[in-house]
Legacy VTK file of the C-alpha trace (Angstrom):
# vtk DataFile Version 3.0
C-alpha trace
ASCII
DATASET POLYDATA
POINTS 267 float
-145.593 20.251 85.013
-143.123 17.808 83.436
-141.577 19.052 80.259
-139.412 16.333 78.503
-138.336 18.839 76.000
-136.642 20.697 78.669
-132.886 20.496 78.353
-132.150 20.423 82.101
-134.725 17.623 82.397
-133.206 15.395 79.600
-129.753 15.775 80.807
-130.598 15.058 84.465
-132.747 12.025 83.342
-130.015 10.844 81.286
-127.436 10.922 84.055
-129.970 9.631 86.577
-130.774 6.557 84.397
-127.183 5.759 83.777
-126.372 5.974 87.497
-129.410 3.858 88.376
-128.190 1.240 85.495
-124.743 1.117 87.270
-126.601 0.633 90.797
-128.726 -2.138 89.357
-125.770 -3.974 87.879
-123.826 -3.635 91.011
-126.600 -5.564 92.925
-125.984 -8.558 91.055
-122.380 -8.236 89.878
-118.980 -6.342 90.578
-115.623 -7.409 89.117
-114.439 -8.042 92.341
-115.622 -8.511 95.847
-115.934 -4.850 97.131
-114.364 -5.800 100.518
-111.787 -8.300 99.080
-108.184 -6.928 100.446
-105.049 -7.752 98.207
-101.902 -6.414 99.799
-99.954 -7.177 96.394
-102.109 -4.736 94.636
-102.268 -1.767 96.890
-102.642 1.787 95.350
-102.459 0.320 91.710
-103.038 2.877 89.038
-106.178 2.368 86.893
-105.738 -0.178 84.253
-107.324 -3.238 82.590
-107.434 -5.102 85.580
-108.779 -2.367 87.874
-110.373 0.323 85.793
-110.342 2.800 88.615
-107.230 1.301 90.281
-107.093 0.179 94.003
-107.193 1.554 97.323
-104.718 1.356 100.209
-105.969 -2.008 101.081
-105.747 -3.363 97.567
-109.398 -3.294 97.074
-110.921 -2.599 93.646
-112.239 1.027 93.639
-114.697 0.272 90.860
-116.543 -2.270 92.615
-116.498 -0.325 95.952
-117.783 2.956 94.120
-120.422 1.010 92.555
-121.554 -0.528 95.823
-121.117 2.586 97.769
-123.174 4.590 95.061
-125.941 1.893 95.639
-125.851 2.354 99.349
-126.216 6.119 99.017
-128.961 5.872 96.722
-130.860 3.477 99.015
-130.475 5.713 102.189
-131.716 8.636 99.862
-134.477 6.738 98.682
-135.619 5.327 102.034
-134.913 8.805 104.000
-136.988 10.744 101.200
-139.856 8.257 101.325
-140.081 8.647 105.086
-140.185 12.516 104.786
-142.710 12.281 101.987
-145.216 9.685 103.425
-145.088 11.400 106.997
-145.369 14.832 105.362
-148.184 13.915 103.442
-150.003 12.881 106.390
-149.182 15.987 108.562
-149.590 18.342 105.746
-152.929 16.629 104.525
-154.558 16.883 108.069
-153.413 20.237 108.939
-154.336 21.770 105.417
-157.712 20.117 105.490
-158.908 20.251 108.889
-157.203 23.308 110.317
-157.907 24.399 113.924
-156.232 22.867 116.720
-154.672 20.079 114.461
-152.905 22.509 112.317
-151.731 24.379 115.421
-150.386 21.491 117.212
-148.653 19.717 114.306
-147.381 22.976 112.510
-145.822 24.107 115.651
-144.143 20.663 115.981
-143.282 20.958 112.501
-141.786 24.484 112.934
-139.686 23.369 115.828
-137.960 20.811 113.786
-137.139 23.521 111.042
-135.894 25.863 113.783
-132.506 23.801 113.927
-129.981 23.687 111.145
-130.504 20.401 109.159
-126.935 19.235 109.452
-126.600 20.032 113.242
-130.081 18.472 113.826
-128.922 15.307 111.831
-125.839 15.161 114.137
-128.058 15.335 117.114
-130.400 12.517 116.089
-127.414 10.355 114.931
-125.810 10.817 118.395
-129.192 9.540 119.962
-129.918 6.789 117.595
-125.929 5.771 117.410
-124.271 5.308 113.904
-125.341 3.196 111.170
-127.204 2.805 107.910
-130.651 2.467 109.317
-130.113 5.208 111.901
-128.978 7.509 109.310
-131.995 6.900 107.278
-134.427 7.521 110.201
-132.440 10.733 111.000
-132.436 12.094 107.593
-136.323 11.081 107.047
-137.224 13.194 110.009
-135.436 16.160 108.919
-137.183 15.949 105.473
-140.645 15.777 106.936
-141.285 19.587 107.566
-140.504 20.443 103.938
-142.864 17.936 102.477
-145.529 18.779 105.327
-145.470 22.555 104.473
-145.950 21.846 100.917
-148.663 19.634 101.265
-150.687 21.622 103.783
-150.343 24.696 101.435
-151.671 22.640 98.500
-154.420 20.797 100.306
-155.827 24.233 101.511
-155.775 25.486 97.908
-157.537 22.308 96.602
-160.280 21.817 99.208
-161.675 25.475 98.064
-162.095 24.130 94.580
-165.187 22.938 93.038
-164.608 19.219 92.815
-164.243 19.042 96.613
-167.591 20.936 97.052
-169.146 18.483 94.847
-167.812 15.457 96.657
-169.124 16.966 99.909
-172.546 17.447 98.471
-172.542 13.875 97.504
-171.869 12.648 100.950
-168.229 11.614 100.288
-166.408 11.328 103.790
-163.857 13.618 104.468
-161.014 11.389 104.840
-161.921 9.758 101.445
-161.860 13.324 99.883
-158.535 13.884 101.125
-156.697 10.724 100.348
-158.631 9.693 97.392
-159.624 13.019 95.641
-157.228 15.631 96.678
-153.945 13.784 97.414
-153.525 12.495 93.617
-153.934 16.032 92.415
-151.048 17.550 94.570
-148.494 14.917 94.112
-147.207 16.415 90.573
-146.567 19.489 92.673
-144.164 17.495 94.865
-142.022 15.936 92.019
-139.469 18.832 91.994
-139.434 18.848 95.844
-138.794 14.850 95.668
-135.905 15.421 93.296
-134.262 18.182 95.515
-134.793 15.922 98.499
-132.740 13.209 96.804
-130.137 15.738 95.905
-129.846 16.994 99.570
-130.264 13.245 100.916
-127.196 12.132 98.740
-125.025 15.226 100.185
-126.191 14.597 103.644
-125.397 10.827 103.478
-122.177 11.610 102.188
-121.338 14.231 104.772
-122.208 11.747 107.475
-120.348 8.983 106.218
-117.473 11.269 105.740
-117.682 12.091 109.373
-117.859 8.136 110.296
-121.425 8.434 111.235
-123.036 6.677 108.322
-122.501 3.311 106.729
-119.968 1.341 108.877
-116.914 -0.396 107.514
-116.117 -2.846 105.931
-119.171 -1.917 103.712
-118.384 0.774 101.101
-119.695 4.227 101.437
-118.915 7.350 99.151
-118.378 9.655 102.085
-116.080 7.340 104.163
-114.119 6.536 101.036
-113.613 10.095 100.257
-112.412 10.610 103.937
-109.834 7.850 103.354
-108.688 8.959 99.831
-107.759 12.383 101.115
-104.704 11.094 102.738
-103.450 9.725 99.389
-104.317 12.715 96.830
-100.728 13.081 95.834
-99.923 9.204 95.676
-103.193 7.894 94.135
-105.277 10.903 93.170
-107.446 8.512 90.964
-108.995 7.324 94.485
-110.544 10.702 95.399
-111.324 11.597 91.782
-113.460 8.248 91.332
-115.486 8.644 94.504
-115.967 12.495 93.942
-117.129 12.021 90.261
-119.702 9.542 91.621
-121.283 11.906 94.323
-121.175 14.789 91.587
-123.060 12.630 89.146
-125.729 11.610 91.630
-126.045 15.426 92.758
-125.973 16.755 89.157
-128.631 14.290 87.948
-131.194 14.987 90.836
-130.394 18.629 90.671
-130.988 18.941 86.818
-134.241 16.979 87.326
-135.483 19.194 89.820
-134.678 22.244 87.559
-136.440 20.587 84.740
-139.368 19.670 86.707
-139.795 23.335 87.544
-137.898 23.008 90.890
-138.958 26.288 92.717
-139.502 24.395 96.023
-136.856 24.018 98.477
-136.205 20.885 100.628
LINES 1 268
267 0 1 2 3 4 5 6 7 8 9 10 11 12 13 14 15 16 17 18 19 20 21 22 23 24 25 26 27 28 29 30 31 32 33 34 35 36 37 38 39 40 41 42 43 44 45 46 47 48 49 50 51 52 53 54 55 56 57 58 59 60 61 62 63 64 65 66 67 68 69 70 71 72 73 74 75 76 77 78 79 80 81 82 83 84 85 86 87 88 89 90 91 92 93 94 95 96 97 98 99 100 101 102 103 104 105 106 107 108 109 110 111 112 113 114 115 116 117 118 119 120 121 122 123 124 125 126 127 128 129 130 131 132 133 134 135 136 137 138 139 140 141 142 143 144 145 146 147 148 149 150 151 152 153 154 155 156 157 158 159 160 161 162 163 164 165 166 167 168 169 170 171 172 173 174 175 176 177 178 179 180 181 182 183 184 185 186 187 188 189 190 191 192 193 194 195 196 197 198 199 200 201 202 203 204 205 206 207 208 209 210 211 212 213 214 215 216 217 218 219 220 221 222 223 224 225 226 227 228 229 230 231 232 233 234 235 236 237 238 239 240 241 242 243 244 245 246 247 248 249 250 251 252 253 254 255 256 257 258 259 260 261 262 263 264 265 266
């Protein structure tokens, strides 16, 4: 249950809303073109012209961090949505019908969870090749088992309750019972898992981009920018600090939200 008076929830919601506001503003306006190079302003320290300084190509770091944060959030949103939607379908069918459907789909589910998530992501990226859309697909596949397992457990619990028995007595079809009656009742249980999923997706995307497997240049990406910044830690520490702070705030916001939502689930 959501407790808006919970301290973690309020702080997490505040951080997340601020980051979302920055992302939304970045969709329509940034101080500079994130990809515009300026050799005369390479490695400029933070100041009035460039609040977070410039990088090794003279590009405005603030503009690139805003765009990179938006890209990371979009990838996290899409990948968690894929995992959630497919997980709802798989978990709903297995939890409600059981039998051979449960056996086949959950064995497939278990085969995905048998591999370490990061290793599986690397394998999938190797198959699909690098790129924003491929990393969304890879991460979406990885998130399916978590949602499917939780949905299956909740659907199996809900179908034994009186309101489901009453619907059956009234002649309501099974698929309608599952998707119209049961599913809305289990969505609140998934809120903390969704928040944890966002948290993990942000870290996974940053890790993949850090390795050069995510968003491809010249488009900004937090992970790739962090990779580039480590070569200039002594000369331009503001570069790595700016990118690292954006990643930390995204992860912290969703992490505190999951705790405030009663996050006992694990994605």
